[in-house]
C-alpha positions in Angstrom: 225.2 83.1 86.0 224.4 85.4 83.2 220.9 87.0 83.1 218.2 85.0 81.4 215.9 86.2 78.7 212.5 87.3 80.1 209.4 85.3 79.2 205.9 85.6 80.4 204.5 82.9 82.7 201.2 81.2 82.3 198.8 82.7 84.8 197.2 79.5 85.9 197.4 77.6 89.2 199.3 74.3 89.2 196.8 71.4 88.7 196.6 68.6 91.2 198.9 65.6 90.6 197.5 62.9 88.4 196.9 59.5 90.0 197.8 56.5 88.0 196.7 52.9 88.3 199.0 50.6 90.4 202.1 49.9 88.4 201.3 52.2 85.5 203.5 55.0 86.9 206.5 52.8 87.2 206.0 51.5 83.7 206.0 55.0 82.2 209.1 55.9 84.3 211.0 52.9 82.8 209.8 53.7 79.3 211.3 57.2 79.6 214.4 56.2 81.4 216.4 56.4 78.2 215.5 60.1 77.9 216.8 60.7 81.4 220.1 59.0 80.5 220.5 61.0 77.3 220.0 64.3 79.1 222.4 63.3 81.9 225.0 62.4 79.2 224.4 65.9 77.7 224.9 67.7 81.0 227.6 65.5 82.5 230.5 67.5 80.8 229.5 70.7 82.7 228.4 69.0 85.9 230.6 66.0 86.6 232.8 67.9 89.1 229.8 68.3 91.3 227.5 65.4 90.6 228.3 62.0 89.3 226.1 60.4 86.7 224.2 58.2 89.2 223.2 61.2 91.2 222.2 63.1 88.1 220.1 60.2 86.9 218.3 60.0 90.3 217.5 63.8 90.2 216.4 63.5 86.5 214.1 60.6 87.5 212.5 62.8 90.1 212.0 65.5 87.5 210.5 62.9 85.2 208.1 61.8 87.9 207.0 65.3 88.7 206.4 65.9 85.0 204.5 62.7 84.6 202.2 63.5 87.5 201.5 67.0 86.2 201.0 66.0 82.6 199.0 62.8 83.0 198.8 60.0 80.5 201.8 60.6 78.1 201.1 61.3 74.4 203.3 62.3 71.5 204.0 65.7 73.1 205.1 64.4 76.5 208.7 63.7 75.5 209.4 67.4 75.0 207.6 68.4 78.2 209.4 65.7 80.2 212.8 66.7 78.8 212.3 70.2 80.1 211.4 68.9 83.5 214.3 66.5 83.7 216.9 69.2 82.6 215.3 71.7 84.9 215.5 69.4 87.9 219.2 68.7 87.3 220.1 72.3 86.7 218.2 73.4 89.8 220.3 71.1 91.8 223.6 72.3 90.3 222.6 75.9 91.0 221.7 74.9 94.6 225.2 73.5 95.0 226.8 76.6 93.4 228.6 74.3 91.0 230.5 77.2 89.4 232.3 79.0 92.3 232.3 82.8 92.3 236.0 83.0 91.5 235.5 80.8 88.3 232.5 83.0 87.2 234.6 86.2 87.8 237.4 84.9 85.8 235.1 84.0 83.0 233.7 87.5 83.0 237.3 88.9 82.8 238.1 86.8 79.8 234.8 87.8 78.1 235.7 91.5 78.7 239.2 90.9 77.3 237.8 89.3 74.2 235.4 92.2 73.5 238.3 94.6 74.0 240.5 92.7 71.6 237.7 92.6 69.0 237.4 96.4 69.2 241.1 96.8 68.7 241.3 94.4 65.8 238.0 95.5 64.1 236.9 91.9 63.7 236.0 88.8 65.8 239.4 87.6 67.1 240.5 84.0 66.3 241.3 81.5 69.1 245.0 82.0 68.7 244.6 85.8 68.9 242.5 85.4 72.1 245.0 83.1 73.7 247.9 85.4 72.8 246.0 88.5 74.1 244.8 86.9 77.4 247.8 84.7 78.1 245.6 81.7 78.5 247.1 78.2 77.9 245.2 75.8 75.6 243.6 73.9 78.5 242.5 77.1 80.3 241.0 78.6 77.2 239.2 75.3 76.5 237.8 75.4 80.1 236.6 78.9 79.6 234.8 78.0 76.3 233.0 75.1 78.0 232.0 77.3 81.0 230.9 80.1 78.7 228.7 77.9 76.5 227.3 76.2 79.6 226.1 79.5 81.0 224.4 80.3 77.6 222.7 76.9 77.6 221.5 77.4 81.2 219.9 80.7 80.2 218.0 79.1 77.3 217.0 76.1 79.5 215.5 78.5 82.1 213.6 80.2 79.3 212.2 77.0 78.0 211.5 75.7 81.5 209.7 78.9 82.7 207.7 78.9 79.5 206.2 75.6 80.5 206.1 76.1 84.3 202.4 75.5 84.5 201.3 73.0 81.7 197.8 74.2 80.7 195.2 71.5 80.3 192.2 73.7 79.4 191.0 74.6 75.9 191.2 78.4 76.6 195.0 78.1 77.2 195.9 75.8 74.3 196.1 78.7 71.9 198.3 80.7 74.3 200.7 77.7 74.5 200.7 77.3 70.8 201.6 81.0 70.3 204.5 80.6 72.7 205.8 77.6 70.8 205.5 79.4 67.5 207.4 82.3 69.0 210.3 80.1 69.9 210.2 78.6 66.4 210.4 82.1 65.0 213.4 82.8 67.2 215.2 79.7 65.8 214.3 80.9 62.3 216.6 83.9 62.9 219.6 81.6 63.1 221.8 80.7 60.2 221.7 77.0 59.1 224.7 75.8 61.2 223.6 77.6 64.4 220.1 76.1 64.0 221.6 72.7 63.4 223.6 72.9 66.7 220.5 73.7 68.8 218.5 71.0 66.9 221.1 68.3 67.6 221.4 69.5 71.3 217.8 69.8 72.2 216.0 67.4 69.9 218.6 64.7 69.3 220.1 65.0 72.8 223.8 65.1 71.6 226.5 66.6 73.8 228.5 69.5 72.5 231.5 67.2 72.0 229.3 64.8 69.9 228.0 67.7 67.9 231.6 68.8 67.2 232.2 65.3 65.7 229.0 65.4 63.7 229.8 68.8 62.2 233.6 68.1 61.9 234.6 71.2 63.8 236.7 71.7 66.9 235.2 71.8 70.4 236.0 75.4 70.6 234.0 76.2 67.4 230.9 74.3 68.5 231.1 76.2 71.9 231.1 79.4 69.9 228.3 78.3 67.6 226.1 77.3 70.5 226.6 80.6 72.3 226.0 82.6 69.1 222.8 80.7 68.4 221.4 81.1 72.0 222.4 84.8 72.1 220.4 85.5 68.9 217.4 83.5 70.1 217.4 85.4 73.4 217.7 88.8 71.7 214.8 88.0 69.4 212.6 86.8 72.3 213.6 89.9 74.4 212.6 92.3 71.7 209.2 90.5 71.2 208.5 90.7 74.9 
C-alpha cells in the first residue's frame, strides 16, 4: 500500500463504551443499516474478490456498533463519524487478508513508474492510448491497473480521515481542536478544482461508487479513476505541508 499522509492523533484516552437502554442499541443499528449498505456498495468493486457483500455488511455493522458505543446518542454529526468507523472496519479486514497480493502491488508500481517515464519523454501527461502503447497493456489489464491505483489512493485518504477521528473527543476543551482539524480538511478540499472536488463529494458524502460517479459526470471509468487519484493526491500534499 502506498504511504499515507501524516496526521496528528488526539492525545486522549478512549472513553468507556456507552450503555443504551434495552432495545435502543438495536433500533439505532437498524436505522443506520442503509449507511452500511451504501458504503459496502462503494467498496465492493475493490473488495469483492476477497469478501462478498454479506461478509462486508457484517464487518461494517460491527464498525457501526463500535462507533455507536463510543459516540453515544446519535445526533446530526453521527452519520459522518459512523461512516468513518464502518469504512475503517472493512478496510482493516481487507488489509488483514492482504487482499492485494504482493505481485499485484509490484506490477502496479512498475506501471506507475512507466507512466512517469513516458510523461517525461513526451513532456505532457500521457493519454490512455499512449500509456497502453508504451506499456503493452491490454484494455482490461489497463482498466484493472486504474481501479487498483485509485483504490490505493482512496485507502490512504480513508486512513487519514479515520486516524483524525480515532478518539472522538467529548470534552469542551477538545471541541475546538476537532473543529480546527475539520476546517483543515475543508481547506485541503478547497485546493482542488471543481471537478476533483465534486468527485470526492459524490464519493464521501453521497456514497456513490466510482462507476456511478463516472455515469453522473459522463466520463469514462478511466477518467474518474484519474480524477479521484489527482484529488486525493492534492489533498494529501496540502495536509502534509501543513503538518
